[in-house]
TORKOL-4160 file (C-alpha; in steps of 0.2 Angstrom, whole numbers, padded with zeros to 4 digits, m for minus):
150
<pt num="1" X="0075" Y="m0123" Z="0014"/>
<pt num="2" X="0078" Y="m0128" Z="m0005"/>
<pt num="3" X="0073" Y="m0114" Z="m0017"/>
<pt num="4" X="0072" Y="m0116" Z="m0035"/>
<pt num="5" X="0083" Y="m0103" Z="m0044"/>
<pt num="6" X="0068" Y="m0095" Z="m0052"/>
<pt num="7" X="0059" Y="m0093" Z="m0035"/>
<pt num="8" X="0075" Y="m0086" Z="m0027"/>
<pt num="9" X="0077" Y="m0074" Z="m0042"/>
<pt num="10" X="0059" Y="m0069" Z="m0040"/>
<pt num="11" X="0061" Y="m0065" Z="m0022"/>
<pt num="12" X="0077" Y="m0055" Z="m0025"/>
<pt num="13" X="0070" Y="m0045" Z="m0039"/>
<pt num="14" X="0054" Y="m0041" Z="m0029"/>
<pt num="15" X="0064" Y="m0034" Z="m0015"/>
<pt num="16" X="0075" Y="m0024" Z="m0027"/>
<pt num="17" X="0060" Y="m0018" Z="m0037"/>
<pt num="18" X="0051" Y="m0011" Z="m0021"/>
<pt num="19" X="0067" Y="m0003" Z="m0015"/>
<pt num="20" X="0070" Y="0004" Z="m0032"/>
<pt num="21" X="0053" Y="0011" Z="m0034"/>
<pt num="22" X="0055" Y="0021" Z="m0017"/>
<pt num="23" X="0071" Y="0028" Z="m0023"/>
<pt num="24" X="0066" Y="0032" Z="m0040"/>
<pt num="25" X="0051" Y="0042" Z="m0034"/>
<pt num="26" X="0062" Y="0051" Z="m0021"/>
<pt num="27" X="0075" Y="0055" Z="m0034"/>
<pt num="28" X="0065" Y="0059" Z="m0049"/>
<pt num="29" X="0048" Y="0064" Z="m0044"/>
<pt num="30" X="0049" Y="0072" Z="m0027"/>
<pt num="31" X="0048" Y="0090" Z="m0034"/>
<pt num="32" X="0032" Y="0085" Z="m0045"/>
<pt num="33" X="0024" Y="0077" Z="m0030"/>
<pt num="34" X="0027" Y="0092" Z="m0019"/>
<pt num="35" X="0021" Y="0104" Z="m0032"/>
<pt num="36" X="0005" Y="0094" Z="m0035"/>
<pt num="37" X="0002" Y="0093" Z="m0016"/>
<pt num="38" X="0004" Y="0112" Z="m0013"/>
<pt num="39" X="m0006" Y="0117" Z="m0029"/>
<pt num="40" X="m0020" Y="0103" Z="m0029"/>
<pt num="41" X="m0033" Y="0115" Z="m0023"/>
<pt num="42" X="m0029" Y="0129" Z="m0035"/>
<pt num="43" X="m0024" Y="0120" Z="m0051"/>
<pt num="44" X="m0029" Y="0125" Z="m0068"/>
<pt num="45" X="m0044" Y="0115" Z="m0074"/>
<pt num="46" X="m0040" Y="0102" Z="m0087"/>
<pt num="47" X="m0052" Y="0092" Z="m0097"/>
<pt num="48" X="m0054" Y="0079" Z="m0083"/>
<pt num="49" X="m0057" Y="0092" Z="m0070"/>
<pt num="50" X="m0070" Y="0100" Z="m0081"/>
<pt num="51" X="m0079" Y="0084" Z="m0084"/>
<pt num="52" X="m0079" Y="0080" Z="m0065"/>
<pt num="53" X="m0087" Y="0096" Z="m0061"/>
<pt num="54" X="m0103" Y="0090" Z="m0068"/>
<pt num="55" X="m0104" Y="0078" Z="m0053"/>
<pt num="56" X="m0108" Y="0083" Z="m0035"/>
<pt num="57" X="m0092" Y="0082" Z="m0024"/>
<pt num="58" X="m0092" Y="0070" Z="m0009"/>
<pt num="59" X="m0088" Y="0079" Z="0007"/>
<pt num="60" X="m0071" Y="0077" Z="0014"/>
<pt num="61" X="m0077" Y="0069" Z="0030"/>
<pt num="62" X="m0084" Y="0054" Z="0021"/>
<pt num="63" X="m0067" Y="0049" Z="0016"/>
<pt num="64" X="m0061" Y="0050" Z="0035"/>
<pt num="65" X="m0077" Y="0041" Z="0041"/>
<pt num="66" X="m0074" Y="0027" Z="0028"/>
<pt num="67" X="m0056" Y="0025" Z="0033"/>
<pt num="68" X="m0060" Y="0024" Z="0052"/>
<pt num="69" X="m0074" Y="0012" Z="0048"/>
<pt num="70" X="m0063" Y="0001" Z="0038"/>
<pt num="71" X="m0049" Y="0001" Z="0051"/>
<pt num="72" X="m0062" Y="m0003" Z="0064"/>
<pt num="73" X="m0068" Y="m0018" Z="0054"/>
<pt num="74" X="m0051" Y="m0024" Z="0051"/>
<pt num="75" X="m0046" Y="m0022" Z="0069"/>
<pt num="76" X="m0062" Y="m0031" Z="0075"/>
<pt num="77" X="m0058" Y="m0046" Z="0063"/>
<pt num="78" X="m0041" Y="m0047" Z="0069"/>
<pt num="79" X="m0045" Y="m0046" Z="0088"/>
<pt num="80" X="m0062" Y="m0056" Z="0086"/>
<pt num="81" X="m0055" Y="m0071" Z="0079"/>
<pt num="82" X="m0040" Y="m0082" Z="0083"/>
<pt num="83" X="m0030" Y="m0074" Z="0069"/>
<pt num="84" X="m0013" Y="m0075" Z="0078"/>
<pt num="85" X="m0010" Y="m0056" Z="0073"/>
<pt num="86" X="m0007" Y="m0044" Z="0087"/>
<pt num="87" X="m0016" Y="m0027" Z="0086"/>
<pt num="88" X="0000" Y="m0018" Z="0083"/>
<pt num="89" X="0005" Y="m0029" Z="0068"/>
<pt num="90" X="m0012" Y="m0025" Z="0060"/>
<pt num="91" X="m0007" Y="m0006" Z="0061"/>
<pt num="92" X="0010" Y="m0010" Z="0054"/>
<pt num="93" X="0003" Y="m0019" Z="0039"/>
<pt num="94" X="m0008" Y="m0005" Z="0035"/>
<pt num="95" X="0006" Y="0008" Z="0037"/>
<pt num="96" X="0017" Y="m0002" Z="0026"/>
<pt num="97" X="0004" Y="m0002" Z="0012"/>
<pt num="98" X="0001" Y="0017" Z="0014"/>
<pt num="99" X="0020" Y="0020" Z="0012"/>
<pt num="100" X="0020" Y="0010" Z="m0004"/>
<pt num="101" X="0005" Y="0017" Z="m0012"/>
<pt num="102" X="0013" Y="0032" Z="m0020"/>
<pt num="103" X="0029" Y="0024" Z="m0027"/>
<pt num="104" X="0020" Y="0009" Z="m0034"/>
<pt num="105" X="0006" Y="0019" Z="m0042"/>
<pt num="106" X="0019" Y="0031" Z="m0050"/>
<pt num="107" X="0028" Y="0016" Z="m0057"/>
<pt num="108" X="0012" Y="0008" Z="m0063"/>
<pt num="109" X="0007" Y="0024" Z="m0071"/>
<pt num="110" X="0024" Y="0026" Z="m0080"/>
<pt num="111" X="0028" Y="0008" Z="m0085"/>
<pt num="112" X="0012" Y="m0002" Z="m0083"/>
<pt num="113" X="0021" Y="m0014" Z="m0071"/>
<pt num="114" X="0012" Y="m0018" Z="m0055"/>
<pt num="115" X="0023" Y="m0020" Z="m0040"/>
<pt num="116" X="0015" Y="m0029" Z="m0025"/>
<pt num="117" X="0020" Y="m0032" Z="m0007"/>
<pt num="118" X="0017" Y="m0051" Z="m0008"/>
<pt num="119" X="0035" Y="m0055" Z="m0005"/>
<pt num="120" X="0040" Y="m0041" Z="0007"/>
<pt num="121" X="0025" Y="m0042" Z="0019"/>
<pt num="122" X="0026" Y="m0060" Z="0024"/>
<pt num="123" X="0045" Y="m0058" Z="0026"/>
<pt num="124" X="0043" Y="m0044" Z="0038"/>
<pt num="125" X="0029" Y="m0052" Z="0047"/>
<pt num="126" X="0039" Y="m0068" Z="0050"/>
<pt num="127" X="0052" Y="m0057" Z="0059"/>
<pt num="128" X="0039" Y="m0048" Z="0069"/>
<pt num="129" X="0028" Y="m0062" Z="0074"/>
<pt num="130" X="0038" Y="m0078" Z="0073"/>
<pt num="131" X="0030" Y="m0095" Z="0075"/>
<pt num="132" X="0013" Y="m0089" Z="0070"/>
<pt num="133" X="0010" Y="m0093" Z="0052"/>
<pt num="134" X="m0009" Y="m0088" Z="0052"/>
<pt num="135" X="m0004" Y="m0071" Z="0058"/>
<pt num="136" X="0009" Y="m0070" Z="0045"/>
<pt num="137" X="m0004" Y="m0073" Z="0031"/>
<pt num="138" X="m0017" Y="m0061" Z="0039"/>
<pt num="139" X="m0003" Y="m0048" Z="0039"/>
<pt num="140" X="0001" Y="m0052" Z="0021"/>
<pt num="141" X="m0017" Y="m0051" Z="0016"/>
<pt num="142" X="m0020" Y="m0034" Z="0025"/>
<pt num="143" X="m0004" Y="m0026" Z="0018"/>
<pt num="144" X="m0005" Y="m0033" Z="0000"/>
<pt num="145" X="m0024" Y="m0031" Z="m0003"/>
<pt num="146" X="m0024" Y="m0013" Z="0005"/>
<pt num="147" X="m0010" Y="m0008" Z="m0008"/>
<pt num="148" X="m0019" Y="m0017" Z="m0022"/>
<pt num="149" X="m0035" Y="m0009" Z="m0019"/>
<pt num="150" X="m0027" Y="0009" Z="m0016"/>
């Protein structure tokens, strides 16, 4: 397949940026992430936390229920229609998005550069479910939009 140089460069830099984002977060922010994870319940109240205390807190189970309902609707749409996407590939697409949430959000917060899975996800889906272009696009939609909304 003929690729224009700018298109090939876009693909190469997208793969490099996603890999670099994961490595950057592991090398430079792992201690901060671990510290925040451990101390998130007992942190000193800053201005944002004090302002948010004015609102009633949502129960933890709401988030779990919303997650399960969303997964159920996504799986139902994949299995209920001729999407060419196997059930296991749906879960792989969501897992890929979840893995990239923290690195891409940290990069976005530091640099204001948005990284997306729109190059990586169809590449992986093409290897996992060859010969099923609609399934590849559904895989891309679930992974890219899940990450974009997160």
